[in-house]
C-alpha positions as CSV (number, residue, x, y, z in Angstrom):
1,M,16.6,34.2,30.5
2,S,13.7,36.5,29.5
3,I,11.5,38.3,32.0
4,L,8.3,40.1,31.1
5,V,7.4,43.0,33.4
6,I,3.8,44.3,33.3
7,E,4.0,47.6,35.1
8,D,2.3,50.9,34.3
9,D,4.6,53.0,36.6
10,I,7.4,54.1,34.3
11,A,9.8,54.7,37.1
12,V,9.3,51.2,38.5
13,G,9.6,49.7,35.1
14,S,12.8,51.5,34.4
15,L,14.2,50.5,37.8
16,L,13.5,46.8,37.1
17,L,15.0,47.1,33.6
18,E,18.2,48.7,35.0
19,F,18.5,46.3,37.9
20,L,17.7,43.0,36.2
21,Q,19.6,43.4,32.9
22,P,23.1,43.4,34.6
23,E,22.0,40.3,36.5
24,G,21.9,38.4,33.1
25,F,18.2,38.8,32.3
26,S,16.6,40.0,29.1
27,V,13.8,42.3,30.2
28,E,10.7,43.4,28.3
29,V,8.5,46.0,29.9
30,V,4.9,46.7,28.9
31,Q,2.5,49.2,30.6
32,D,-1.0,47.9,30.2
33,G,-2.9,44.7,31.0
34,V,-4.1,43.9,27.4
35,T,-0.6,44.0,25.9
36,G,0.8,42.3,29.0
37,L,-1.7,39.4,28.6
38,E,-0.8,39.0,24.9
39,R,2.9,39.0,25.6
40,S,2.6,36.6,28.5
41,L,1.0,34.0,26.2
42,S,3.7,34.4,23.5
43,G,5.9,31.7,24.9
44,E,8.9,34.0,24.7
45,H,9.5,34.6,28.5
46,R,10.5,32.4,31.5
47,I,8.7,34.5,34.2
48,V,6.2,37.3,34.5
49,I,6.4,40.2,37.0
50,L,2.8,41.5,37.2
51,D,1.6,44.7,38.9
52,V,-1.9,44.7,40.3
53,K,-2.9,48.2,39.3
54,L,-2.9,48.4,35.5
55,P,-4.9,50.2,32.8
56,G,-7.1,48.2,30.5
57,L,-7.1,45.0,32.5
58,N,-6.1,45.0,36.1
59,G,-3.5,42.5,37.3
60,F,-6.0,40.1,38.8
61,E,-7.8,39.8,35.5
62,V,-4.6,39.4,33.6
63,L,-3.5,36.7,36.0
64,H,-6.8,34.9,35.7
65,R,-6.7,34.9,31.9
66,I,-3.0,33.8,31.9
67,R,-3.8,30.8,34.2
68,A,-6.6,29.7,31.9
69,E,-4.0,29.0,29.2
70,S,-0.5,28.9,30.7
71,D,1.5,27.8,33.8
72,I,4.2,30.4,33.3
73,P,5.6,31.5,36.7
74,I,4.1,34.7,37.9
75,L,5.4,37.1,40.6
76,M,2.9,39.8,41.6
77,L,3.7,43.3,42.7
78,T,1.1,44.9,45.0
79,V,0.7,48.2,46.9
80,Y,-2.0,46.6,49.0
81,S,-1.2,46.0,52.6
82,K,-4.2,43.8,53.4
83,D,-3.8,40.1,53.4
84,E,-7.0,39.7,51.4
85,Q,-5.5,41.3,48.3
86,R,-2.3,39.3,48.4
87,I,-4.3,36.1,49.0
88,R,-6.5,36.8,46.1
89,G,-3.5,36.8,43.8
90,L,-2.3,33.5,45.2
91,E,-5.8,32.0,44.8
92,L,-5.8,33.0,41.2
93,G,-2.5,31.2,40.6
94,A,0.3,33.6,41.3
95,D,3.5,31.8,42.4
96,D,4.5,34.5,44.8
97,Y,4.0,38.2,45.6
98,L,6.1,41.2,46.7
99,P,4.6,44.3,48.3
100,K,5.6,47.8,47.1
101,P,7.9,49.4,47.9
102,F,10.4,46.5,47.6
103,N,14.1,45.9,47.9
104,P,15.5,45.0,44.4
105,R,17.7,42.3,46.0
106,E,14.7,40.7,47.5
107,L,12.9,40.8,44.1
108,L,15.9,39.1,42.6
109,A,15.9,36.4,45.3
110,R,12.2,35.8,44.7
111,I,12.8,35.5,40.9
112,H,15.6,32.9,41.4
113,N,13.5,30.9,43.9
114,I,10.5,30.8,41.5
115,L,12.8,29.7,38.6
116,R,14.5,27.1,40.7
117,R,11.1,25.6,41.7
118,S,10.0,25.5,38.1
119,Q,13.2,23.7,37.0
120,Q,14.6,21.5,39.8
121,S,13.6,18.6,41.9
122,P,14.4,17.9,45.6
123,S,17.9,16.3,45.8
124,A,16.5,13.0,47.0
125,L,14.5,12.7,43.8
126,K,17.1,13.7,41.2
127,Q,17.9,10.1,40.1
128,T,14.4,9.5,38.8
129,D,12.2,11.3,36.3
130,R,8.9,10.3,37.8
131,L,7.3,10.3,41.2
132,Q,4.0,8.4,41.7
133,V,1.7,7.8,44.7
134,G,-1.5,6.1,43.9
135,D,-3.2,7.7,40.9
136,I,-1.1,10.9,41.1
137,L,2.0,11.0,38.9
138,L,4.6,13.8,38.7
139,D,6.8,13.9,35.6
140,L,9.8,15.8,37.0
141,G,11.4,16.2,33.6
142,S,8.5,18.0,31.9
143,H,7.2,19.5,35.2
144,R,3.7,18.1,34.6
145,A,1.3,16.4,37.0
146,Y,-1.3,13.8,36.2
147,R,-4.3,12.3,38.0
148,S,-5.4,8.9,36.6
149,G,-3.6,9.9,33.3
150,E,-5.3,13.3,33.1
151,N,-3.1,16.4,33.2
152,I,-3.5,18.7,36.1
153,Q,-2.4,22.3,35.5
154,L,-0.2,23.4,38.5
155,T,1.8,26.6,39.1
156,A,5.5,26.2,39.9
157,A,4.7,26.7,43.6
158,E,2.0,24.1,43.6
159,F,4.1,21.6,41.7
160,S,7.0,22.1,44.2
161,L,4.6,21.7,47.1
162,L,3.1,18.5,45.7
163,E,6.5,17.1,44.9
164,I,7.8,17.4,48.5
165,L,4.5,16.1,49.9
166,L,4.5,13.1,47.6
167,S,8.1,12.3,48.3
168,R,7.2,12.0,52.0
169,A,3.7,10.5,51.5
170,G,2.2,9.4,54.8
171,H,4.6,11.5,56.9
172,V,4.1,15.1,58.1
173,V,6.3,17.7,56.5
174,P,6.8,20.6,59.0
175,R,5.4,23.9,57.9
176,E,8.8,25.6,58.2
177,E,10.3,23.1,55.7
178,L,7.4,23.5,53.3
179,V,7.8,27.3,53.3
180,H,11.5,27.1,52.8
181,H,11.2,24.5,50.0
182,V,8.3,26.2,48.2
183,Q,9.0,29.8,48.8
184,G,12.7,29.9,49.5
185,R,12.4,31.9,52.8
186,Q,11.9,31.4,56.5
187,N,8.4,30.8,57.9
188,N,6.5,33.9,58.9
189,P,3.5,33.1,61.2
190,Y,1.6,36.0,59.7
191,D,2.2,34.9,56.1
192,R,-0.7,32.7,54.8
193,S,0.8,32.1,51.4
194,I,1.6,28.4,52.0
195,D,-2.0,27.9,53.3
196,V,-3.4,29.3,50.1
197,H,-1.2,27.0,48.0
198,I,-2.3,24.0,50.1
199,S,-6.0,25.0,49.6
200,H,-5.6,25.5,45.9
201,L,-3.7,22.2,45.5
202,R,-6.5,20.3,47.4
203,K,-9.1,21.7,45.0
204,K,-7.1,20.7,41.9
205,L,-6.3,17.2,43.1
206,S,-9.8,16.5,44.6
207,C,-10.2,13.6,46.9
208,H,-8.9,10.0,46.7
209,P,-11.2,7.7,44.8
210,D,-12.5,6.5,48.2
211,G,-13.5,10.0,49.1
212,S,-10.8,10.7,51.7
213,E,-8.7,13.9,51.6
214,R,-5.4,13.7,49.9
215,I,-3.6,16.5,51.8
216,K,-4.2,16.6,55.5
217,S,-3.0,19.0,58.2
218,V,-1.7,18.5,61.7
219,R,-2.4,21.7,63.6
220,G,0.7,23.6,64.7
221,V,3.0,21.1,62.9
222,G,2.5,20.8,59.2
223,H,0.9,18.9,56.4
224,F,1.1,15.5,54.8
225,Y,-0.1,13.6,51.7
226,S,-2.3,10.8,52.9
227,L,-1.7,7.4,51.4
228,P,-4.5,5.9,49.3
229,A,-6.6,3.2,50.9
230,D,-5.1,0.4,48.7
231,N,-1.5,1.4,49.7
232,L,-2.5,1.3,53.4
233,A,-4.0,-2.1,53.0
234,D,-0.6,-3.3,51.7
């Protein structure tokens, strides 16, 4: 299980190397954005840990360029305390983020959660390889999503979110359950990560053919995938 760490702080890079290797991971550490981008697209790693402040290309630019070509899971490390900076990473396609300084055990938990999302399906769906609602099809085996036969590039978090929403299409999924399923942690009312993933997913899916929204929100409760008009007619 190979992890790519893109981190210019030698001490942090060494810490991650020393902590993750005994946990069974093969770890490669690079210290600049240009090399990090190249190695991210090599196909040799399962997940990328990406720092924001990097020489050459900053972490946001590296993330943007990776997402133009790859859906490899990405966990961002940031020293920024403001929500705007963390949200920017999520909007660009990061699967999760962890502020510095961080607890290595929490980092490990985040890594396992991201990898689980990218590999597994909800238990209720394990007996089938596909999940389809209207013109949206999820291939659970290849972890790919399609709209009317056209591939939609989703991050692991977005795929996991769409998967649980489609599995309960027409029914509200409580926010707490979405956060636990997608991010592997309890809901924090001050954490807007799930809202960013919902917004990003809406943009990627666009509307139903009849112009109605696919993902709707119930204030203070959660979100649901609205059934297409033809399904409602049935």
